[in-house]
C-alpha positions as CSV (number, residue, x, y, z in Angstrom):
1,M,168.8,-113.7,43.5
2,K,165.9,-114.0,45.9
3,S,163.2,-111.3,45.8
4,D,162.7,-111.4,49.5
5,G,165.6,-109.0,50.1
6,I,164.1,-106.5,47.7
7,E,160.7,-107.0,49.3
8,A,162.3,-106.3,52.7
9,V,163.9,-103.1,51.6
10,A,160.7,-101.9,50.0
11,A,158.7,-102.7,53.1
12,V,161.2,-100.8,55.3
13,V,160.9,-97.7,53.1
14,R,157.1,-98.0,52.9
15,C,156.1,-98.9,56.5
16,Q,156.5,-97.9,60.1
17,S,158.5,-100.4,62.1
18,H,155.5,-101.7,64.0
19,T,153.7,-102.8,60.7
20,L,156.8,-103.9,58.9
21,F,157.2,-107.3,60.5
22,R,153.5,-108.0,60.3
23,L,153.5,-107.2,56.6
24,L,156.5,-109.5,55.9
25,D,155.2,-112.1,58.4
26,T,158.7,-112.3,59.9
27,T,161.0,-111.0,62.7
28,Q,163.4,-108.1,62.8
29,P,166.5,-110.3,62.7
30,A,165.1,-112.1,59.6
31,V,164.5,-108.8,57.8
32,T,168.0,-107.6,58.8
33,R,169.5,-110.8,57.2
34,R,167.5,-110.4,54.0
35,I,168.7,-106.8,53.6
36,Q,172.3,-107.7,54.4
37,S,172.2,-110.5,51.8
38,L,170.9,-108.0,49.2
39,E,173.6,-105.5,50.2
40,K,176.3,-108.2,49.6
41,V,174.8,-108.9,46.1
42,F,174.9,-105.2,45.1
43,G,178.0,-104.3,47.1
44,V,176.4,-101.2,48.6
45,E,174.7,-100.2,51.9
46,L,171.0,-99.9,51.1
47,L,169.8,-98.6,54.5
48,Q,171.4,-96.9,57.4
49,A,170.3,-98.8,60.5
50,N,170.7,-95.8,62.8
51,Q,168.5,-93.4,60.9
52,K,164.8,-93.2,60.7
53,I,163.2,-92.8,57.3
54,N,161.2,-89.6,57.4
55,A,157.9,-89.2,55.5
56,Q,159.5,-87.2,52.8
57,Y,161.3,-90.3,51.5
58,R,158.6,-92.8,52.0
59,V,157.0,-94.4,48.9
60,P,153.4,-93.3,48.4
61,Q,150.9,-96.0,49.2
């Protein structure tokens, strides 16, 4: 299993959207593909695309 999917999920949880793609040095579609690939591996939905992550659930930096 590639770690880039796990890295993408962690970055989504940790960052605001405008810093996410800069942190991962990639584009939104590439991050989406990474996360979808990881979701297939585990057979679960990791993130809901239509909901924002509020600060309460963000990982401390």
